[in-house]
C-alpha atoms as a printed R data frame, in Angstrom:
    type eleno elety resid chain resno      x       y       z
1   ATOM     1    CA   UNK     A     1 18.259  -1.965  28.295
2   ATOM     2    CA   UNK     A     2 14.746  -0.964  27.239
3   ATOM     3    CA   UNK     A     3 14.291  -2.200  23.696
4   ATOM     4    CA   UNK     A     4 10.732  -2.506  22.573
5   ATOM     5    CA   UNK     A     5  9.542   1.028  23.207
6   ATOM     6    CA   UNK     A     6 12.176   2.589  21.017
7   ATOM     7    CA   UNK     A     7 12.333   1.387  17.442
8   ATOM     8    CA   UNK     A     8 10.758   2.408  14.138
9   ATOM     9    CA   UNK     A     9  8.303   0.125  12.383
10  ATOM    10    CA   UNK     A    10 10.169   0.742   9.157
11  ATOM    11    CA   UNK     A    11 12.958  -1.638  10.152
12  ATOM    12    CA   UNK     A    12 10.628  -4.570  10.681
13  ATOM    13    CA   UNK     A    13  9.107  -4.216   7.228
14  ATOM    14    CA   UNK     A    14 12.359  -5.378   5.632
15  ATOM    15    CA   UNK     A    15 11.558  -8.936   6.682
16  ATOM    16    CA   UNK     A    16  8.489  -8.895   4.371
17  ATOM    17    CA   UNK     A    17  4.948  -9.543   5.481
18  ATOM    18    CA   UNK     A    18  4.877 -12.630   3.252
19  ATOM    19    CA   UNK     A    19  7.272 -14.402   5.589
20  ATOM    20    CA   UNK     A    20  6.173 -13.232   9.011
21  ATOM    21    CA   UNK     A    21  2.824 -13.035  10.756
22  ATOM    22    CA   UNK     A    22  1.601  -9.679  12.020
23  ATOM    23    CA   UNK     A    23  3.302  -8.730  15.276
24  ATOM    24    CA   UNK     A    24  1.851  -6.725  18.138
25  ATOM    25    CA   UNK     A    25  2.271  -2.992  17.754
26  ATOM    26    CA   UNK     A    26  4.627  -1.264  20.164
27  ATOM    27    CA   UNK     A    27  5.397   2.368  20.794
28  ATOM    28    CA   UNK     A    28  8.793   3.363  19.469
29  ATOM    29    CA   UNK     A    29 11.078   6.385  19.875
30  ATOM    30    CA   UNK     A    30 12.817   6.129  16.498
31  ATOM    31    CA   UNK     A    31 16.283   5.375  17.825
32  ATOM    32    CA   UNK     A    32 17.119   2.577  15.423
33  ATOM    33    CA   UNK     A    33 18.104   3.148  11.819
34  ATOM    34    CA   UNK     A    34 15.757   5.307   9.736
35  ATOM    35    CA   UNK     A    35 16.006   5.312   5.943
36  ATOM    36    CA   UNK     A    36 16.778   9.040   5.896
37  ATOM    37    CA   UNK     A    37 18.255  11.219   8.615
38  ATOM    38    CA   UNK     A    38 19.180  14.879   8.401
39  ATOM    39    CA   UNK     A    39 20.094  17.703  10.780
40  ATOM    40    CA   UNK     A    40 20.752  21.436  10.561
41  ATOM    41    CA   UNK     A    41 23.343  23.408  12.568
42  ATOM    42    CA   UNK     A    42 23.934  27.145  12.721
43  ATOM    43    CA   UNK     A    43 27.571  28.205  13.190
44  ATOM    44    CA   UNK     A    44 29.146  31.424  14.528
45  ATOM    45    CA   UNK     A    45 28.252  34.549  12.569
46  ATOM    46    CA   UNK     A    46 31.106  36.452  10.940
47  ATOM    47    CA   UNK     A    47 28.851  39.248   9.662
48  ATOM    48    CA   UNK     A    48 25.116  39.986   9.726
49  ATOM    49    CA   UNK     A    49 24.432  36.389   8.611
50  ATOM    50    CA   UNK     A    50 25.416  32.981   9.959
51  ATOM    51    CA   UNK     A    51 26.613  29.908   8.098
52  ATOM    52    CA   UNK     A    52 24.245  26.942   8.368
53  ATOM    53    CA   UNK     A    53 25.261  23.332   7.654
54  ATOM    54    CA   UNK     A    54 22.657  20.720   6.691
55  ATOM    55    CA   UNK     A    55 23.917  17.149   7.055
56  ATOM    56    CA   UNK     A    56 22.186  14.052   5.679
57  ATOM    57    CA   UNK     A    57 22.470  10.274   5.754
58  ATOM    58    CA   UNK     A    58 20.450   8.038   3.383
59  ATOM    59    CA   UNK     A    59 20.545   4.263   3.686
60  ATOM    60    CA   UNK     A    60 21.353   2.409   0.479
61  ATOM    61    CA   UNK     A    61 18.122   0.402   0.623
62  ATOM    62    CA   UNK     A    62 16.175   3.577  -0.178
63  ATOM    63    CA   UNK     A    63 17.594   3.239  -3.697
64  ATOM    64    CA   UNK     A    64 17.252   0.493  -6.307
65  ATOM    65    CA   UNK     A    65 20.662  -0.890  -7.265
66  ATOM    66    CA   UNK     A    66 21.121  -2.604 -10.622
67  ATOM    67    CA   UNK     A    67 24.065  -4.231 -12.352
68  ATOM    68    CA   UNK     A    68 25.046  -2.308 -15.461
69  ATOM    69    CA   UNK     A    69 27.108  -3.459 -18.412
70  ATOM    70    CA   UNK     A    70 30.145  -1.632 -17.065
71  ATOM    71    CA   UNK     A    71 30.015  -3.639 -13.819
72  ATOM    72    CA   UNK     A    72 31.475  -6.827 -15.296
73  ATOM    73    CA   UNK     A    73 33.556  -7.599 -12.214
74  ATOM    74    CA   UNK     A    74 30.618  -7.433  -9.846
75  ATOM    75    CA   UNK     A    75 28.993  -4.570  -8.065
76  ATOM    76    CA   UNK     A    76 25.759  -2.655  -8.414
77  ATOM    77    CA   UNK     A    77 24.993   1.000  -9.024
78  ATOM    78    CA   UNK     A    78 22.157   3.391  -8.244
79  ATOM    79    CA   UNK     A    79 21.359   7.031  -8.933
80  ATOM    80    CA   UNK     A    80 19.455   9.531  -6.861
81  ATOM    81    CA   UNK     A    81 18.917  13.176  -6.169
82  ATOM    82    CA   UNK     A    82 18.358  15.226  -3.040
83  ATOM    83    CA   UNK     A    83 16.884  18.669  -2.489
84  ATOM    84    CA   UNK     A    84 17.111  20.964   0.542
85  ATOM    85    CA   UNK     A    85 14.982  24.087   0.816
86  ATOM    86    CA   UNK     A    86 14.970  26.800   3.498
87  ATOM    87    CA   UNK     A    87 11.676  28.547   4.317
88  ATOM    88    CA   UNK     A    88 11.446  31.627   6.518
89  ATOM    89    CA   UNK     A    89  8.822  32.199   9.226
90  ATOM    90    CA   UNK     A    90  6.344  33.407   6.578
91  ATOM    91    CA   UNK     A    91  6.777  30.223   4.538
92  ATOM    92    CA   UNK     A    92  8.760  31.955   1.791
93  ATOM    93    CA   UNK     A    93 11.619  30.060   0.192
94  ATOM    94    CA   UNK     A    94 14.908  31.846   0.863
95  ATOM    95    CA   UNK     A    95 17.352  29.295  -0.557
96  ATOM    96    CA   UNK     A    96 17.454  25.883  -2.208
97  ATOM    97    CA   UNK     A    97 20.079  23.275  -3.112
98  ATOM    98    CA   UNK     A    98 19.844  20.210  -5.376
99  ATOM    99    CA   UNK     A    99 22.482  17.492  -5.751
100 ATOM   100    CA   UNK     A   100 22.765  14.335  -7.857
101 ATOM   101    CA   UNK     A   101 23.991  11.093  -6.291
102 ATOM   102    CA   UNK     A   102 25.888   8.216  -7.940
103 ATOM   103    CA   UNK     A   103 26.141   5.196  -5.671
104 ATOM   104    CA   UNK     A   104 27.819   1.796  -5.774
105 ATOM   105    CA   UNK     A   105 27.441  -1.341  -3.653
106 ATOM   106    CA   UNK     A   106 29.041  -4.784  -3.788
107 ATOM   107    CA   UNK     A   107 25.996  -6.350  -2.123
108 ATOM   108    CA   UNK     A   108 22.503  -6.015  -3.568
109 ATOM   109    CA   UNK     A   109 20.695  -7.969  -0.828
110 ATOM   110    CA   UNK     A   110 18.317  -6.192   1.554
111 ATOM   111    CA   UNK     A   111 20.617  -6.941   4.492
112 ATOM   112    CA   UNK     A   112 23.678  -5.760   2.569
113 ATOM   113    CA   UNK     A   113 22.086  -2.516   1.403
114 ATOM   114    CA   UNK     A   114 20.859  -1.734   4.915
115 ATOM   115    CA   UNK     A   115 24.470  -1.647   6.090
116 ATOM   116    CA   UNK     A   116 25.501   0.988   3.561
117 ATOM   117    CA   UNK     A   117 24.622   4.657   3.441
118 ATOM   118    CA   UNK     A   118 25.532   7.879   1.683
119 ATOM   119    CA   UNK     A   119 26.307  10.999   3.691
120 ATOM   120    CA   UNK     A   120 26.914  14.584   2.722
121 ATOM   121    CA   UNK     A   121 26.246  18.221   3.570
122 ATOM   122    CA   UNK     A   122 25.063  21.570   2.200
123 ATOM   123    CA   UNK     A   123 25.952  25.005   3.520
124 ATOM   124    CA   UNK     A   124 23.818  28.159   3.506
125 ATOM   125    CA   UNK     A   125 24.052  31.669   4.929
126 ATOM   126    CA   UNK     A   126 21.027  32.914   6.849
127 ATOM   127    CA   UNK     A   127 20.130  36.077   8.736
128 ATOM   128    CA   UNK     A   128 18.867  35.764  12.333
129 ATOM   129    CA   UNK     A   129 15.350  34.395  12.483
130 ATOM   130    CA   UNK     A   130 13.199  31.273  12.543
131 ATOM   131    CA   UNK     A   131 13.269  28.880   9.613
132 ATOM   132    CA   UNK     A   132 12.052  25.502   8.418
133 ATOM   133    CA   UNK     A   133 14.500  23.190   6.665
134 ATOM   134    CA   UNK     A   134 12.855  20.836   4.139
135 ATOM   135    CA   UNK     A   135 14.571  17.700   2.812
136 ATOM   136    CA   UNK     A   136 13.523  15.295   0.067
137 ATOM   137    CA   UNK     A   137 15.298  12.414  -1.706
138 ATOM   138    CA   UNK     A   138 14.473  10.617  -4.963
139 ATOM   139    CA   UNK     A   139 15.548   7.293  -6.456
140 ATOM   140    CA   UNK     A   140 16.095   7.876 -10.174
141 ATOM   141    CA   UNK     A   141 15.478   4.254 -11.214
142 ATOM   142    CA   UNK     A   142 11.959   4.024  -9.754
143 ATOM   143    CA   UNK     A   143 11.102   7.744  -9.400
144 ATOM   144    CA   UNK     A   144 10.430   6.962  -5.743
145 ATOM   145    CA   UNK     A   145 10.210  10.085  -3.598
146 ATOM   146    CA   UNK     A   146 10.799  10.248   0.120
147 ATOM   147    CA   UNK     A   147  8.224  12.004   2.307
148 ATOM   148    CA   UNK     A   148  8.839  15.712   2.835
149 ATOM   149    CA   UNK     A   149 11.056  15.777   5.917
150 ATOM   150    CA   UNK     A   150 11.183  18.955   7.965
151 ATOM   151    CA   UNK     A   151 13.194  20.420  10.841
152 ATOM   152    CA   UNK     A   152 12.882  23.797  12.582
153 ATOM   153    CA   UNK     A   153 15.976  25.991  12.784
154 ATOM   154    CA   UNK     A   154 16.566  29.179  14.759
155 ATOM   155    CA   UNK     A   155 19.490  31.435  13.938
156 ATOM   156    CA   UNK     A   156 19.909  33.571  17.078
157 ATOM   157    CA   UNK     A   157 20.472  37.299  16.918
158 ATOM   158    CA   UNK     A   158 22.627  37.652  20.029
159 ATOM   159    CA   UNK     A   159 23.805  34.336  21.479
160 ATOM   160    CA   UNK     A   160 24.267  34.605  25.247
161 ATOM   161    CA   UNK     A   161 27.059  32.066  25.469
162 ATOM   162    CA   UNK     A   162 27.023  29.312  22.855
163 ATOM   163    CA   UNK     A   163 27.393  30.791  19.377
164 ATOM   164    CA   UNK     A   164 26.460  27.642  17.459
165 ATOM   165    CA   UNK     A   165 24.319  24.535  17.560
166 ATOM   166    CA   UNK     A   166 25.522  21.533  19.540
167 ATOM   167    CA   UNK     A   167 27.128  19.152  17.027
168 ATOM   168    CA   UNK     A   168 27.389  15.449  17.976
169 ATOM   169    CA   UNK     A   169 30.497  13.629  16.779
170 ATOM   170    CA   UNK     A   170 34.187  13.092  17.459
171 ATOM   171    CA   UNK     A   171 37.372  15.091  16.925
172 ATOM   172    CA   UNK     A   172 39.964  13.930  14.387
173 ATOM   173    CA   UNK     A   173 42.908  16.293  14.424
174 ATOM   174    CA   UNK     A   174 41.546  19.757  13.667
175 ATOM   175    CA   UNK     A   175 38.235  18.452  12.295
176 ATOM   176    CA   UNK     A   176 34.864  17.628  13.799
177 ATOM   177    CA   UNK     A   177 33.653  14.301  12.390
178 ATOM   178    CA   UNK     A   178 29.874  14.333  12.852
179 ATOM   179    CA   UNK     A   179 27.845  11.186  13.445
180 ATOM   180    CA   UNK     A   180 25.222  12.441  10.946
181 ATOM   181    CA   UNK     A   181 22.432  10.605  12.747
182 ATOM   182    CA   UNK     A   182 19.827  13.335  12.781
183 ATOM   183    CA   UNK     A   183 21.509  15.152  15.664
184 ATOM   184    CA   UNK     A   184 21.842  12.021  17.815
185 ATOM   185    CA   UNK     A   185 24.777  10.238  19.419
186 ATOM   186    CA   UNK     A   186 25.788   6.780  18.189
187 ATOM   187    CA   UNK     A   187 24.906   3.952  20.559
188 ATOM   188    CA   UNK     A   188 27.858   2.263  22.290
189 ATOM   189    CA   UNK     A   189 30.419   4.607  20.701
190 ATOM   190    CA   UNK     A   190 32.554   7.357  22.230
191 ATOM   191    CA   UNK     A   191 31.094  10.746  21.413
192 ATOM   192    CA   UNK     A   192 31.009  14.419  22.302
193 ATOM   193    CA   UNK     A   193 29.041  17.563  21.638
194 ATOM   194    CA   UNK     A   194 30.893  20.468  20.041
195 ATOM   195    CA   UNK     A   195 29.739  24.090  20.309
196 ATOM   196    CA   UNK     A   196 31.299  27.469  19.567
197 ATOM   197    CA   UNK     A   197 31.831  29.960  22.373
198 ATOM   198    CA   UNK     A   198 33.393  33.413  22.633
199 ATOM   199    CA   UNK     A   199 37.218  33.130  22.626
200 ATOM   200    CA   UNK     A   200 37.415  34.539  26.171
201 ATOM   201    CA   UNK     A   201 34.938  32.044  27.634
202 ATOM   202    CA   UNK     A   202 36.434  29.918  30.373
203 ATOM   203    CA   UNK     A   203 35.551  27.998  33.511
204 ATOM   204    CA   UNK     A   204 33.803  24.776  34.438
205 ATOM   205    CA   UNK     A   205 30.384  23.778  33.138
206 ATOM   206    CA   UNK     A   206 27.687  21.748  34.806
207 ATOM   207    CA   UNK     A   207 26.317  18.970  32.575
208 ATOM   208    CA   UNK     A   208 22.994  17.351  33.435
209 ATOM   209    CA   UNK     A   209 21.661  14.495  31.302
210 ATOM   210    CA   UNK     A   210 18.056  13.396  31.770
211 ATOM   211    CA   UNK     A   211 16.196  10.610  29.978
212 ATOM   212    CA   UNK     A   212 12.637  10.951  28.741
213 ATOM   213    CA   UNK     A   213 10.171   8.207  29.623
214 ATOM   214    CA   UNK     A   214  8.896   6.794  26.292
215 ATOM   215    CA   UNK     A   215  5.493   6.104  27.871
216 ATOM   216    CA   UNK     A   216  5.140   9.562  29.472
217 ATOM   217    CA   UNK     A   217  6.422  12.613  27.607
218 ATOM   218    CA   UNK     A   218  6.422  14.714  30.785
219 ATOM   219    CA   UNK     A   219  8.464  12.270  32.883
220 ATOM   220    CA   UNK     A   220 12.236  12.718  33.188
221 ATOM   221    CA   UNK     A   221 14.901  10.641  34.934
222 ATOM   222    CA   UNK     A   222 18.308  12.133  35.745
223 ATOM   223    CA   UNK     A   223 21.052   9.909  34.320
224 ATOM   224    CA   UNK     A   224 24.006  11.924  35.554
225 ATOM   225    CA   UNK     A   225 24.779  15.400  36.850
226 ATOM   226    CA   UNK     A   226 28.417  16.462  36.873
227 ATOM   227    CA   UNK     A   227 30.725  19.473  36.638
228 ATOM   228    CA   UNK     A   228 33.452  19.337  33.988
229 ATOM   229    CA   UNK     A   229 36.174  21.537  32.593
230 ATOM   230    CA   UNK     A   230 35.468  21.174  28.852
231 ATOM   231    CA   UNK     A   231 38.181  20.681  26.276
232 ATOM   232    CA   UNK     A   232 38.968  23.871  24.385
233 ATOM   233    CA   UNK     A   233 39.803  23.639  20.695
234 ATOM   234    CA   UNK     A   234 40.587  26.339  18.110
235 ATOM   235    CA   UNK     A   235 40.040  26.582  14.361
236 ATOM   236    CA   UNK     A   236 38.056  23.356  14.072
237 ATOM   237    CA   UNK     A   237 36.868  22.425  10.589
238 ATOM   238    CA   UNK     A   238 33.275  21.298  10.096
239 ATOM   239    CA   UNK     A   239 31.317  20.838   6.845
240 ATOM   240    CA   UNK     A   240 33.896  22.856   4.932
241 ATOM   241    CA   UNK     A   241 33.763  25.731   7.431
242 ATOM   242    CA   UNK     A   242 36.063  26.807  10.276
243 ATOM   243    CA   UNK     A   243 34.903  27.361  13.853
244 ATOM   244    CA   UNK     A   244 37.468  29.584  15.651
245 ATOM   245    CA   UNK     A   245 36.729  28.679  19.295
246 ATOM   246    CA   UNK     A   246 35.059  25.399  20.209
247 ATOM   247    CA   UNK     A   247 34.254  23.595  23.426
248 ATOM   248    CA   UNK     A   248 34.199  19.799  23.340
249 ATOM   249    CA   UNK     A   249 31.812  18.265  25.878
250 ATOM   250    CA   UNK     A   250 32.592  14.534  26.209
251 ATOM   251    CA   UNK     A   251 29.464  12.429  26.785
252 ATOM   252    CA   UNK     A   252 29.169   9.090  28.556
253 ATOM   253    CA   UNK     A   253 27.675   7.634  25.408
254 ATOM   254    CA   UNK     A   254 29.128   4.159  25.990
255 ATOM   255    CA   UNK     A   255 26.882   3.903  29.050
256 ATOM   256    CA   UNK     A   256 23.686   5.418  27.630
257 ATOM   257    CA   UNK     A   257 20.954   3.011  26.465
258 ATOM   258    CA   UNK     A   258 18.937   3.841  23.387
259 ATOM   259    CA   UNK     A   259 16.348   6.493  23.990
260 ATOM   260    CA   UNK     A   260 15.581  10.200  24.016
261 ATOM   261    CA   UNK     A   261 17.507  12.535  26.329
262 ATOM   262    CA   UNK     A   262 18.086  16.157  27.223
263 ATOM   263    CA   UNK     A   263 21.467  17.726  27.936
264 ATOM   264    CA   UNK     A   264 21.438  20.842  30.083
265 ATOM   265    CA   UNK     A   265 24.657  22.881  30.097
266 ATOM   266    CA   UNK     A   266 24.988  25.544  32.780
267 ATOM   267    CA   UNK     A   267 27.678  28.148  33.395
268 ATOM   268    CA   UNK     A   268 27.217  29.852  36.751
269 ATOM   269    CA   UNK     A   269 23.702  30.759  37.809
270 ATOM   270    CA   UNK     A   270 22.504  32.658  34.753
271 ATOM   271    CA   UNK     A   271 23.732  30.936  31.574
272 ATOM   272    CA   UNK     A   272 21.921  27.722  30.753
273 ATOM   273    CA   UNK     A   273 21.060  25.875  27.564
274 ATOM   274    CA   UNK     A   274 19.079  22.642  27.086
275 ATOM   275    CA   UNK     A   275 19.616  20.441  24.040
276 ATOM   276    CA   UNK     A   276 17.394  17.450  23.159
277 ATOM   277    CA   UNK     A   277 19.173  14.451  21.656
278 ATOM   278    CA   UNK     A   278 18.852  10.734  21.185
279 ATOM   279    CA   UNK     A   279 21.101   7.706  21.365
280 ATOM   280    CA   UNK     A   280 20.672   5.838  18.104
281 ATOM   281    CA   UNK     A   281 21.804   2.324  17.109
282 ATOM   282    CA   UNK     A   282 21.936   2.128  13.286
283 ATOM   283    CA   UNK     A   283 23.318  -1.422  13.320
284 ATOM   284    CA   UNK     A   284 20.677  -2.796  15.693
285 ATOM   285    CA   UNK     A   285 19.468  -6.311  14.722
286 ATOM   286    CA   UNK     A   286 16.054  -6.023  13.119
287 ATOM   287    CA   UNK     A   287 14.570  -8.822  15.192
288 ATOM   288    CA   UNK     A   288 14.873  -6.598  18.274
289 ATOM   289    CA   UNK     A   289 12.133  -4.386  16.853
290 ATOM   290    CA   UNK     A   290  9.347  -6.618  18.064
291 ATOM   291    CA   UNK     A   291  8.828  -8.391  21.382
292 ATOM   292    CA   UNK     A   292  7.259 -11.524  19.897
293 ATOM   293    CA   UNK     A   293  9.834 -11.821  17.141
294 ATOM   294    CA   UNK     A   294 12.682 -11.466  19.630
295 ATOM   295    CA   UNK     A   295 11.168 -13.878  22.161
296 ATOM   296    CA   UNK     A   296 10.393 -16.870  19.910
297 ATOM   297    CA   UNK     A   297 14.038 -17.901  19.175
298 ATOM   298    CA   UNK     A   298 14.787 -18.003  22.915
299 ATOM   299    CA   UNK     A   299 13.156 -21.425  23.035
300 ATOM   300    CA   UNK     A   300 16.394 -22.707  21.472
301 ATOM   301    CA   UNK     A   301 18.485 -21.718  24.509
302 ATOM   302    CA   UNK     A   302 16.048 -21.701  27.462
303 ATOM   303    CA   UNK     A   303 14.643 -24.470  29.582
304 ATOM   304    CA   UNK     A   304 11.008 -25.130  28.687
305 ATOM   305    CA   UNK     A   305  9.567 -23.866  31.974
306 ATOM   306    CA   UNK     A   306 11.727 -20.709  31.871
307 ATOM   307    CA   UNK     A   307 10.641 -19.973  28.310
308 ATOM   308    CA   UNK     A   308  7.001 -20.574  29.191
309 ATOM   309    CA   UNK     A   309  7.241 -18.153  32.109
310 ATOM   310    CA   UNK     A   310  8.872 -15.525  29.884
311 ATOM   311    CA   UNK     A   311  5.847 -15.511  27.584
312 ATOM   312    CA   UNK     A   312  3.295 -14.965  30.349
313 ATOM   313    CA   UNK     A   313  1.887 -11.654  31.540
314 ATOM   314    CA   UNK     A   314  1.246  -8.221  30.107
315 ATOM   315    CA   UNK     A   315  3.499  -6.633  27.507
316 ATOM   316    CA   UNK     A   316  5.363  -4.501  30.102
317 ATOM   317    CA   UNK     A   317  5.868  -7.605  32.252
318 ATOM   318    CA   UNK     A   318  7.227  -9.612  29.314
319 ATOM   319    CA   UNK     A   319  9.545  -6.759  28.331
320 ATOM   320    CA   UNK     A   320 10.860  -6.602  31.890
321 ATOM   321    CA   UNK     A   321 11.511 -10.368  32.016
322 ATOM   322    CA   UNK     A   322 13.164 -10.285  28.592
323 ATOM   323    CA   UNK     A   323 15.493  -7.477  29.650
324 ATOM   324    CA   UNK     A   324 16.313  -9.160  32.961
325 ATOM   325    CA   UNK     A   325 17.240 -12.377  31.173
326 ATOM   326    CA   UNK     A   326 19.657 -10.687  28.781
327 ATOM   327    CA   UNK     A   327 21.055  -8.479  31.518
328 ATOM   328    CA   UNK     A   328 22.057 -11.639  33.383
329 ATOM   329    CA   UNK     A   329 23.978 -12.776  30.267
330 ATOM   330    CA   UNK     A   330 25.740  -9.460  29.565
331 ATOM   331    CA   UNK     A   331 29.550  -9.978  29.501
332 ATOM   332    CA   UNK     A   332 30.145  -6.203  29.896
333 ATOM   333    CA   UNK     A   333 27.515  -4.874  32.324
334 ATOM   334    CA   UNK     A   334 29.294  -1.525  32.621
335 ATOM   335    CA   UNK     A   335 28.372  -0.570  29.041
336 ATOM   336    CA   UNK     A   336 25.034  -0.214  27.275
337 ATOM   337    CA   UNK     A   337 25.900  -2.778  24.596
338 ATOM   338    CA   UNK     A   338 25.187  -6.412  25.401
339 ATOM   339    CA   UNK     A   339 27.552  -8.204  23.013
340 ATOM   340    CA   UNK     A   340 26.093 -11.652  23.631
341 ATOM   341    CA   UNK     A   341 22.537 -10.523  22.935
342 ATOM   342    CA   UNK     A   342 23.641  -8.586  19.850
343 ATOM   343    CA   UNK     A   343 25.370 -11.586  18.287
344 ATOM   344    CA   UNK     A   344 22.383 -13.829  19.083
345 ATOM   345    CA   UNK     A   345 19.975 -11.525  17.245
346 ATOM   346    CA   UNK     A   346 22.327 -10.932  14.335
347 ATOM   347    CA   UNK     A   347 22.129 -14.665  13.780
348 ATOM   348    CA   UNK     A   348 18.348 -14.550  14.191
349 ATOM   349    CA   UNK     A   349 18.186 -11.818  11.536
350 ATOM   350    CA   UNK     A   350 20.041 -14.066   9.097
351 ATOM   351    CA   UNK     A   351 17.883 -17.117   9.687
352 ATOM   352    CA   UNK     A   352 14.431 -15.491   9.392
353 ATOM   353    CA   UNK     A   353 14.569 -14.984   5.597
354 ATOM   354    CA   UNK     A   354 17.350 -17.482   4.794
355 ATOM   355    CA   UNK     A   355 15.518 -20.582   6.050
356 ATOM   356    CA   UNK     A   356 11.894 -19.482   5.655
357 ATOM   357    CA   UNK     A   357  9.534 -21.921   3.921
358 ATOM   358    CA   UNK     A   358  5.809 -22.096   3.220
359 ATOM   359    CA   UNK     A   359  5.485 -24.448   6.172
360 ATOM   360    CA   UNK     A   360  7.540 -22.259   8.539
361 ATOM   361    CA   UNK     A   361  7.673 -18.600   7.404
362 ATOM   362    CA   UNK     A   362  9.910 -17.679  10.351
363 ATOM   363    CA   UNK     A   363 13.213 -19.327   9.436
364 ATOM   364    CA   UNK     A   364 14.627 -18.820  12.932
365 ATOM   365    CA   UNK     A   365 12.265 -21.557  14.170
366 ATOM   366    CA   UNK     A   366 13.370 -24.167  11.594
367 ATOM   367    CA   UNK     A   367 15.965 -26.849  12.316
368 ATOM   368    CA   UNK     A   368 18.566 -25.108  10.171
369 ATOM   369    CA   UNK     A   369 17.718 -21.819  11.854
370 ATOM   370    CA   UNK     A   370 18.204 -23.327  15.295
371 ATOM   371    CA   UNK     A   371 21.617 -24.764  14.423
372 ATOM   372    CA   UNK     A   372 22.741 -21.487  12.857
373 ATOM   373    CA   UNK     A   373 21.631 -19.506  15.917
374 ATOM   374    CA   UNK     A   374 23.410 -21.893  18.306
375 ATOM   375    CA   UNK     A   375 26.674 -22.334  16.384
376 ATOM   376    CA   UNK     A   376 26.874 -19.562  13.791
377 ATOM   377    CA   UNK     A   377 27.839 -19.854  10.142
378 ATOM   378    CA   UNK     A   378 29.079 -23.376   9.244
379 ATOM   379    CA   UNK     A   379 32.594 -23.823   7.902
380 ATOM   380    CA   UNK     A   380 31.209 -25.656   4.862
381 ATOM   381    CA   UNK     A   381 27.723 -26.347   3.501
382 ATOM   382    CA   UNK     A   382 27.269 -29.258   1.102
383 ATOM   383    CA   UNK     A   383 23.914 -29.667  -0.646
384 ATOM   384    CA   UNK     A   384 23.350 -33.164  -2.039
385 ATOM   385    CA   UNK     A   385 20.794 -33.351  -4.842
386 ATOM   386    CA   UNK     A   386 21.421 -36.770  -6.378
387 ATOM   387    CA   UNK     A   387 18.688 -38.130  -8.715
388 ATOM   388    CA   UNK     A   388 16.421 -40.636  -7.000
389 ATOM   389    CA   UNK     A   389 17.557 -39.719  -3.484
390 ATOM   390    CA   UNK     A   390 16.201 -37.379  -0.813
391 ATOM   391    CA   UNK     A   391 17.800 -33.883  -0.926
392 ATOM   392    CA   UNK     A   392 20.244 -33.313   1.929
393 ATOM   393    CA   UNK     A   393 22.344 -30.501   3.368
394 ATOM   394    CA   UNK     A   394 25.483 -31.242   5.369
395 ATOM   395    CA   UNK     A   395 26.825 -28.506   7.629
396 ATOM   396    CA   UNK     A   396 30.338 -28.884   9.032
397 ATOM   397    CA   UNK     A   397 31.901 -26.870  11.837
398 ATOM   398    CA   UNK     A   398 35.612 -27.658  11.705
399 ATOM   399    CA   UNK     A   399 36.629 -25.823  14.886
400 ATOM   400    CA   UNK     A   400 33.802 -27.444  16.877
401 ATOM   401    CA   UNK     A   401 34.261 -30.862  15.261
402 ATOM   402    CA   UNK     A   402 30.518 -31.022  14.630
403 ATOM   403    CA   UNK     A   403 28.507 -32.080  11.588
404 ATOM   404    CA   UNK     A   404 24.743 -31.670  11.055
405 ATOM   405    CA   UNK     A   405 22.782 -33.441   8.324
406 ATOM   406    CA   UNK     A   406 19.419 -32.067   7.206
407 ATOM   407    CA   UNK     A   407 16.942 -33.788   4.885
408 ATOM   408    CA   UNK     A   408 14.024 -32.586   2.745
409 ATOM   409    CA   UNK     A   409 11.888 -35.725   2.181
410 ATOM   410    CA   UNK     A   410  9.015 -33.896   0.422
411 ATOM   411    CA   UNK     A   411 11.297 -31.724  -1.718
412 ATOM   412    CA   UNK     A   412  9.572 -28.525  -0.550
413 ATOM   413    CA   UNK     A   413 12.542 -26.849   1.121
414 ATOM   414    CA   UNK     A   414 11.522 -28.018   4.602
415 ATOM   415    CA   UNK     A   415 14.869 -29.398   5.742
416 ATOM   416    CA   UNK     A   416 14.760 -31.243   9.058
417 ATOM   417    CA   UNK     A   417 17.691 -32.367  11.158
418 ATOM   418    CA   UNK     A   418 18.160 -36.140  10.880
419 ATOM   419    CA   UNK     A   419 21.675 -36.629  12.236
420 ATOM   420    CA   UNK     A   420 24.391 -34.866  14.174
421 ATOM   421    CA   UNK     A   421 27.961 -36.112  14.492
């Protein structure tokens, strides 16, 4: 599972530069969780124009949540606005939509807000042609504006076979439930592409999935090449619209690692369409963004000589050794998700800010961080702050029958492990 070539720098910034030293820069493919994602899909034309659906997802940590007087029982609120504008090939605005957002969250921490998001859609009608779709979001509290995000969109005049965009998602009854991840599939989740076809279309399709090399834009690796008889569905609802005849193309998304791909769909010798897509992991632990940050906590579980060897060599060599180590620990090697690695780095994510001090800005390397990474959240935590005595924390793990006692002799928050029972 190739990790360190694929993730946006934006995720790492949430840890705060005040707590962590600068990490080495790595090339990324933006297949983690971006603050704002949007996509545009054209649907079958019923007249001389085609409906177009613009879908968006905005993470809650784009907004500033505050506790208002009406939130007496807990909870935080935020307000925002979003604008979508369609420009034609000459740069002229042909349509625009604006919407206000009212948001609520029970958790106002950075980690809690990162887990939440708001999704929605706009619909337009456009004549055949080439367009640019512009998207911008604003946080009302701080007047913070997102960058101007842009996507190209082509509404075809005479579709040869597929009469709509390829929409990634899942079917729920007579509805298409989109992933709303900027046109990408969700990592380690079942998923399909949906596309409209003429009602009389029939027959098998050849699906070829290739993966782009993140270090060489021209290099491609075939992941699988198969012939399928797609699932036919009628009158599927999507973004408030109805698609009369739809093909569902199931993807092997549980097996696909994060990255950028191309799907080529062929019918016979003449009809062929290629669709770029990604496999995106919104819930990816942040510590997997950076090779150094992900490697350091491994000293807690590796033999000293093994850990020392892991840190030697060039960046590609260290990435390869890192991936080989976690591959050997994967409880489900037939899927792309390594559950053991994921849980390890979720714990690392918690410890980095939770146990950071001036002496050790990376909390995962502290004594409390090490215990949390090895054993998880304690059943109980008892902080003892008696006058005239050294501050202590006592962590108990009832199911493991273990107790850890930490002490802060200089009263600076630098708790060290002094006893385990």
